[in-house]
N, C-alpha and C positions, 0 to 999 in steps of 0.2 A: 210639823212646823211649829205647832204650839209648844211642844217640848223643847225645841231648839231655842225659842224665845224665853220661855219660862226659866230655863236653867242658865241662860246667859251665854250659851254656846255660840249662838249667832254673833254675839258681840266679840267673843274670843276669835272667831274666824275673821271678822273685820279687822281686829287689832293685828292679827297675823299678816293679813294682806297689806296693812299700812306699814308694817315692819319691812316687808319685802319691797314695797314701794320706796321707802327711805333708803334702803341699801342700794337699790338700783340707781336712784337719783344721785346718791353720794358717790357711787362708782363712776357714773357719767361725769360728774363734776370733776372728780380727781383725774380721770383719764383724758378728758377733752377740754376741761375748763369751761364747759357750757352748762346751762341750766340754772337752777336756783342755787344761790350761795348757801353753804352748809348751815350757817347760823340762822338764816331766814327759813330754810327748809325745816330745821329742827323746831324752831318756834311755831311754825305753822302746823306741823304734824303733832306737836305737843298739845296745842289747843284742840285739834280735832280728836286726838286720842283721849283727852280729858273729857270731852263731851260724850264720846262713846262709852267711857267708863261711867259717867253719870247715868247714861241710859241703862247700862248693865246693873247699876245699883238700884235704879227704879224698877227694872224688870224682875229682879230677884228678891225684892222686898228687903233690901239692906236698910240699916238704920238711917234715918233722915240725915244725920250728920255726914255720912259718906257722900250723899248727894251734894251737900253744901261744899264739902272738900273738893270734889271733882269739878263743880261749877266754878269755884273760886280759882282753882288751878287753871281752868280753861280761860278765865278772864285774864289772869296774869300772863299766860302764854300769848293770848291775843294782843295784849298791850305791848308785849315784847316784839311781836311780829310787826305791829304798826310802827313802833319806834325804829326798827331796822329798815322798814320800807321808807319811812319818812327821811331817815338819814341818807339812804341811797338816792332818793329823789332829789334831795337838796344838793348832793354831790354832783348829780347829773345836771342840775340847773346851773350850778356854779361853773362847771366845765363848758356849758353852752354859752355863757356870757363872756368867756375869755376870747 
């Protein structure tokens, strides 16, 4: 287990599982029109993947700048996710008032 964490392989496994999750949810959306809208899903998973990549950078002793890059990317994805949710919530509120 120590080797799995020290080399970052555990993080690689997490990222692979996230990719499978994304594909499954996008297929569900496309076939049934149910679930999380693609833009929201991608923004959410991008934030999570960026945090996981920041973890990988920290575990493997990467240069500190990479940690900053991944954390900044996570922030941007998080803000995009919030903006999409906010917009969807306001649409729902506007429809309820009609």
